N, C-alpha and C positions, 0 to 999 in steps of 0.2 A: 399499580399500573405496569404493564409490560413495557419493555424497551420499544417494541414495535408501536404500541399505542402512543408512547411518549413522542416518538418521531412524528407520527401523524398529527398529534396535537401541536407539535412545534412547527408544522407547516411543511414538512418534508414530503416528497412524493411517495406514494405507496409502491410496493414492489411491482405490482402489475403495470404501473405507469412507467417504471424504469426498464421494463422488458419489452418495450414496443418495437425494438429492432427485430426484423425477421430472424427466426431461429437459424435459418440456413447460413446467415452471414455472420462471421466471427466479429467480435467487438475489437479484439486486438489481432492484427494480421502482420506478421513479419515474413517477407518474401525474399529469401536469399540476401540478407542484410550483412554488409561489411562496414566497419568504421575504422578509419585512421584519423588521428587527431589533427593532422594538417596535411597539405598537399605533398610536402617533401617526404613525409613518412609513407604516404600512399604510393609515391613513385618508387620508394625503396621496398615496397611490399611489407611494411611493418604495420600490422593492423592490431587494434585492441580487441576487436571481435571479428569473426569471419563466418560467413555463410550460415547465418541463423535464419531458420524458417520455423515458425510456430503459429498456431491459431488458438485464440482464447475465446470461448463462448461468452455471450452476454451474462453478466452476473457471476462469472466464475472467479474463484479465489485461487491464484497460483503462487507458488513460492519458487524462488531461484536460489540454489545453494551451490557451493563450490569453494575451492581454495582461495585464499586472499590474492587479490590482483588478477582474478580471472576475467573480470569484465562485468560483474553483476551490476555494479552501479552505473556502468556505461550503458548497459541494457535499459536501465530506467531512464537515463537521459534521452535515449532514442525514443522511448515510448511516450515521453512528455513533450517531445519536440525541442528540447534544450540543446540537442546535438543532431545535425542532419546526417543521414546515412551517406557514406562515401559511395557505396553501391547498394543496389536493391531498393525495395520500397517498404515503408512502414505505413500501415493504415490503422486508424482508430475510428470506430463507429462508421466504417465504410468510406472514410475520407482519407486521402493521402496526407500525411503529416508534413507540413512545410514550415512550421514555426511553433513556438510555445503554445500549448493548449490551455484553454480556460476551463475545460471540463474536468480537470484533475485536481486532487488535493494531495499534498505531500507531507510526510513526517519523517524525521531523521533520528539518529541515535542521540544527538544533543537536541533537547527540546527547542532551543533558540528562541525562547520567549524574550520579549523586549523588557528590560528591567524597570523601565519607567512607566510601564503600563500595568494595570491590574489584570487579574486573570480574565475577567469579562472583557476588558478592552483588548487583550491579546487575542482572544477567541474571535472577536468581531473584526479584527484587522482585514481579513480578505474581503469583507463586505465594503470596505473603504477603497478597495483597489480593483476588484473584479466587476465588470459589467455583467448583467444590467443592475446589480445591487448598488454600485457606486452612485449612479445617477438618481437612484430612488431612496438613498440612505436618509436624507433629511426628512422626507415625508413619511417614511416607514420605519424610522428609528425605533419606535416603541415595539413594533412587531418583530423587528430583527433582534432587539434586546431580549424579548421574551423567548425567542427561538434559542438564542445563545444560553440563556439561563436554563431552559429545559434540557438542552444538550448537556450542559455541565451537570445537571441533576442526574441524568441517565448514567453518567460515568462516576458518580459518587462525589462530586465536587460542589454540591449544594452547600451554601454557607461560606464558600471560599471565593466568591465572585470578586470581592473587593480586596483580596490579598494580592501582594506583589510576588513575583517569582521567588525572591529570596526567602519568602515566608512559607514556601511549599516544599515538600519532600521531592526527591527525584521522580518517584512514581506519580505524584500529583502533577508535577510539571509535564510529564509525558502524557497524562490524561488530557491536560489542557491543550497540549500540542495536537493531539488527535482530534479534539473538538474543533480546533482552529482549522485543521485540514478538511473537516466535514461541514463546516458552517454554511458554505455556499452550495451545498448539495451537489458535489461533483459526481460524475458518472464513473469515475475511476479514482481509486486511492492507491498511492504509491508509498511504500514504507521501506526505508533503507535502514536496516538494523535498529528498529525503533526501541527495542527492549534490551539491547546488548549491554548497556551500562548499569542495569538494575540488578538487585539481588534476586535469587531464585524465586522466593515467595512472591515478591512484587511482580516479577516477570510473568509468572503463571496467572496471577490475578488479572493482569492486563491482557493476557491471551483471552480470558473469558469476557472481558469488556469488549475487545475487538470482535470476538465471535458474535456477541449479542448485537452490536452495532451493525455488523454485516448481515446477520440474519433478518434484522428489521428492515433493511433497505435493499440488500442484494446489489450494491454497486460492485463493479469489478475491482479486484485487489491484486496488486503485484507486490509481493513481500520478498525483499532480499534479506537473507539471514544466514548466519553460520550455525545456528542452533537447529539440528535436525529434528529434535523433539517438537520444537516450535513449528517447523514446516509441516510435519505430519499431523499435528494436532489441528492446525488452522486451515490447511489448504485442501482444495479438491485435487490439484495436480502439482507435483514437484518436478522441477527441471534441474538436472545436474550439469554444471558447466565445467569445461576443461580448463587446464592451465592456459595462461595467455599465449597466443591469441585465443580468446574465449569462443568456444563452440558448444552447442547443446549435445551432450553425450547421451543422456538418458531422460526419458519422460516417464514418470511414475505416477499413475493414477492412485489416489488414496481412497480405497474402497472401505471406508469406515462409516458407520451410521451417524447421521446428524439428527438432533443437536448433540455435540460431543461434550462430555463432562470430563473433568480432570482425572476421575477414576479410570477412564479409558487408557491413560498413559501408563498404567501399571499392568495392562493386559498383554498376553502373548502376541496377538495380531499386531498391536501397536509396536511392541519391541521388535518384531520381525521386520516391519517396514523401516524402522529407524536403522536397524542393523544392515539391511540391504543397501540403504543409501550410504551408510558409513563405509561399507565395503567398496562401493563404487568410487567414493571420494578418495579412499585410501589407495585405490588403484591409480586414480588420476595423479596423486602426489608422487607415485613411484615412477611415473613416465614423463 
């Protein structure tokens, strides 16, 4: 069974249903956005990010790269509504962001699985919190459990549903974390260095897992990463941010055919894209 068919059997929306937004309207829209972490810093003109404008189409996969401390994670907080913009407007799905969004899923470098819950129970956690799932959980528990099991199967965790986090490898924990981020069928997935703590082989394996999940559903993805190979392999568009205060310096479209196989990472076109991004970041560090 393909990953796409597995998602449809698990009750997820088909790609055509997720692209109901008019093509002309971006799904993510930052219009001259500035952020200072408090009013005093704003009065002093000390901003974490400044004057960011970008538009992301429905279903697009973007990556944000740049030096440490440049505001990549701050960008994600703005996109999820966890931080309000000091200046400018952030819109998601055509609506101005005024608070935390329910339509997003998030995964971080540390899987943050709850140690007293099994893998299956960890994956189902958002269904206990996010509406409308929370109010339907009692009557639809069987359906939701089947969905969680199918999602775990698609990422290679069949048979590990009843294991606790300490019984899983780091890569397995991160797979479970991604399943947890997707179980409530979010329209946007935000990933903050999700594979940074893993070894190279596991990291590349999870690139392919994420690639397949995204191609099955075509939710929007914002990936923050230090790994330029990861950004080029996964993303449609890569944005390079400046040193703090963070600004968008470069927008690089990744014109590589999909679906992408790991063999692509050894080709000259791939290497040239990575090199061009590395040169840009090297220039950022020198200024």
